[in-house]
C-alpha positions in Angstrom: 71.7 -113.2 -74.8 71.9 -109.2 -74.2 69.3 -106.9 -75.6 70.9 -103.2 -76.0 70.2 -99.8 -77.7 67.3 -98.3 -78.8 65.2 -98.5 -81.9 62.2 -96.3 -83.4 59.6 -97.9 -85.8 55.8 -97.2 -86.5 53.2 -99.6 -86.7 51.5 -100.0 -90.1 48.1 -99.1 -91.1 46.8 -102.4 -90.0 48.5 -102.4 -86.5 51.4 -104.6 -87.6 54.4 -104.4 -86.1 58.1 -105.7 -86.6 60.5 -106.6 -83.7 63.8 -104.8 -84.9 65.9 -107.2 -86.9 69.2 -106.8 -84.5 66.9 -107.6 -81.4 64.8 -110.5 -83.4 68.3 -112.4 -84.6 68.7 -112.9 -80.7 65.2 -114.0 -79.7 64.1 -117.7 -80.1 61.1 -118.5 -82.3 59.2 -119.2 -78.8 58.8 -115.4 -77.9 55.9 -113.2 -76.1 54.8 -110.0 -75.5 53.5 -109.2 -72.3 52.5 -106.2 -70.4 55.4 -104.8 -68.4 55.9 -102.5 -65.6 55.0 -98.9 -65.8 52.8 -99.3 -68.9 55.3 -100.3 -71.2 55.4 -103.5 -72.8 58.0 -106.3 -72.7 59.5 -108.9 -75.2 61.0 -112.0 -73.6 62.1 -115.1 -74.9 59.6 -117.8 -73.8 62.1 -119.2 -71.4 62.5 -116.1 -69.6 58.7 -115.4 -69.3 58.9 -118.8 -67.8 61.3 -117.6 -65.2 60.0 -114.4 -64.5 56.4 -115.0 -64.4 55.0 -118.4 -64.6 57.1 -120.3 -62.3 55.9 -118.4 -59.5 52.5 -119.1 -60.1 53.2 -123.1 -60.6 53.1 -123.8 -57.0 50.4 -121.3 -55.8 47.3 -122.3 -54.2 43.7 -122.4 -55.9 42.5 -120.4 -52.9 45.1 -117.9 -52.6 42.7 -114.9 -54.4 45.9 -112.3 -54.2 47.9 -114.8 -56.2 45.0 -115.5 -58.3 44.1 -112.4 -59.2 47.9 -111.5 -60.3 48.1 -114.5 -62.3 45.0 -113.5 -64.2 46.2 -109.6 -64.6 49.5 -111.0 -66.0 48.2 -114.0 -68.4 45.4 -111.7 -69.8 48.1 -109.4 -71.3 50.2 -111.5 -73.1 50.4 -112.3 -76.7 52.1 -114.9 -78.5 53.1 -113.3 -82.1 52.4 -114.8 -85.2 54.9 -113.4 -87.6 53.9 -113.3 -91.7 56.6 -113.9 -94.2 58.2 -110.3 -93.2 58.5 -111.0 -89.9 55.4 -108.3 -89.1 52.6 -109.5 -86.7 49.3 -107.2 -85.5 50.1 -105.7 -82.0 46.7 -107.2 -80.1 44.5 -104.0 -79.2 44.6 -105.1 -75.4 48.5 -104.9 -75.3 48.2 -101.5 -77.7 45.6 -100.3 -75.1 47.8 -101.0 -72.2 50.9 -98.9 -73.2 48.7 -96.4 -74.6 50.3 -97.0 -78.2 48.8 -95.0 -81.5 51.7 -94.9 -83.9 55.1 -94.8 -83.5 57.0 -97.1 -80.7 60.3 -97.0 -79.4 62.5 -100.5 -78.6 64.8 -100.6 -76.0 67.2 -103.1 -75.0 67.5 -104.1 -71.5 69.8 -107.2 -71.6 67.6 -109.7 -70.8 64.3 -108.2 -72.3 63.1 -105.3 -74.7 60.7 -103.0 -73.7 58.3 -101.0 -76.1 57.2 -97.7 -75.4 54.9 -95.1 -77.3 57.4 -92.6 -78.6 56.1 -89.5 -77.1 56.2 -91.5 -73.4 59.9 -92.4 -74.5 60.9 -88.8 -75.4 59.2 -87.0 -72.3 61.0 -89.7 -70.0 64.7 -90.1 -71.7 64.5 -88.8 -75.2 65.8 -85.0 -75.0 67.8 -85.9 -71.1 71.1 -87.1 -71.3 72.1 -90.3 -70.0 73.9 -89.9 -66.6 76.1 -93.2 -66.4 77.6 -92.2 -63.0 74.2 -92.0 -61.4 72.8 -95.2 -62.9 75.9 -97.2 -61.5 75.5 -95.8 -58.0 71.9 -97.0 -57.9 73.0 -100.0 -59.5 75.6 -100.5 -56.5 73.2 -99.9 -53.9 
């Protein structure tokens, strides 16, 4: 499964959002939204969430305070969306606040995950910059 491309949409007046149809078609019904790196949100299939995050916690010791704190930080920023008949769901306030989302968002497909960014952050970081494929390939090959 590959997620590729960029889609811009807006939350409606009730803070509802819909995963873009090209991305939604590749997600199974067991998908999650969670806090991601650099204050974006990740959209992951349930299995991918398990592989990236949850499995690493299964063998953790209850007396390992650092791991327990990491678990709390990661697990409190997870939403299992409940879609309505039109495929919309309410974006939880804690996730909305974490990512500083107000109205407009950008979905970015990054192969095995989807990232959600506030449009103004996306535009400031990547929107007006011509991508450098050569630079990106050099970094990946390093």
